[in-house]
N, C-alpha and C positions, 0 to 999 in steps of 0.2 A: 759591511758586517753589521748584523743586528742580533737581537735576542733569539729570533726564530731560526737562525742557522748556526748557533754555537754548538760545538761538539767537543768532547774530551779529546786530548791528544792521542794519536795512534799508539795502541799498546798500553795505555795507562789504565784501562778498565778490563775486567775479566767477567765472564758470565758465571753466575753462582752454580755450584754443583747441586744437581737435583738427585738426591740420594733416595734409593728405594723406589724407583719408578720403572722397574722391569729390567730383565736381563739385557735387552738391547742397549741400554744406557751405559752398561759396564759397571754400574753402581747399584744393581739390584741385589737380589738374594740376601746376603747378610748385611747389606747396606753399610759397608766399610767397618763393621764392628767385629769381624772375625767370627769364629764358630763357637757357639754355646758358652756357658759360664755366666757368672753374675754380670760381668761387664757388657755382655751382649744384650741384656734384658733392659726393658724400659724401667725407669724408676730407680736404677742403680745409683747408689751414692756411697762411696767408701768413707769410713770413719776418719776423722781428723787425726793425723799422725800414723795411719795404717801403713805398714811397710811390707805388705805382701806376706804376712804371717811371721816374718822375723820379729823378734821382740822389739817393740818401738822404743825410740829414744827416751821418751818420758817415763818408761818403766825400767829402762836399763840404768838410768842415773838415779842415785839414791836421794831421798828427801833430806833436807836439812834446814835449820833455821826456823824462825817464826816471825810473824808480824805483830809488833807490840801495839795493841789497840789504844793504849794510853799515850802514845808518842805525840809530842807537841812539836810541830815543824815551824821554824822561824825563817824569814828571809833576812839574810845578813846584810847590813849596811855599815860601811866603815867610816871612820872619822873624816877621812879626806873627802868623802862625798858630802858630808854635813858641812865641811868648810866651804866647798864649792857652792852649795845651796845657800849658805849664809852670805857669801860674797855676792851672789847673783841677786838675791831678794832683799838683802839688808834687814831681814826679819830677826827679832829677838827670840822668837819661839818657833821651833820646827817640830811638827808632829806627823802623825800617820797620814793626814789629809794632804800634807805637802809631798810626802813620798809617793802617794797615789797620783797626784797631779804631775809629778816629775816622771812617772812611769817606772819607778823602781819596784813597786809592789802593786798587787791588785787589791780591790776592795775586799775587806774581810780577812786579809792575810796578816799574820803576826810578824812583828819586826824585832830584830835583836841588833843592837848597836855594838860593833866590834872596834877594838882599839888600833886598827891599822891606819897609819897616816898621821898627819899633824893637824891639830885644831888650834887656831889662833883666835877665832871669833868667840866672843862671850855670848853664848846662846843657851836657851832653855830647850832641852831635847825631850820630847815625849815618845816613849816606845814601850813595847811589852816586856823587853828584857835588855840588860846591859852586861857586857863583860866587865870584870873588875878593872882592867886596864882602861877601858873606854870611860867608865864612870869616873875614875881617878883623873883622866885627862880632861874631861869636861869640867869637873870641879876645880881643877888646877888653874884654868883660865877664868874662873869666876862664874861659870855657867851652872846650870842645874840639870840633873838627870831625873826625870819624872817617869815613874812606872805607871802604865795604864792598868 
């Protein structure tokens, strides 16, 4: 056996259909497109959401709500995560760059510290926002909550 006599397994390949090559092929005439109408023409493209003339879903369902352009979105990080980071690095200061390095946020994302979990380590935490419970917990162990 060598490269010159390799063949695909029996029955694993099929010849492609040659559409529109005369009546003798069995696929001439309308070329499998049926008779007349927009769908039989070249260049046909139905609109997104078109349901054959039935009222499309996006028009049947009423509009509601709005997008607030002034919304500020934060990535939430809890105190238990900060405790683990403090134990791992033995750092006195934990900031946004540490969260990026740990993979909790991406660069340019805003961080809010939430009060879920226990904090034992005395650390200075830098973030864009703090919940009241998180700020109280950080200051209770002698650390500081610094807003960026």
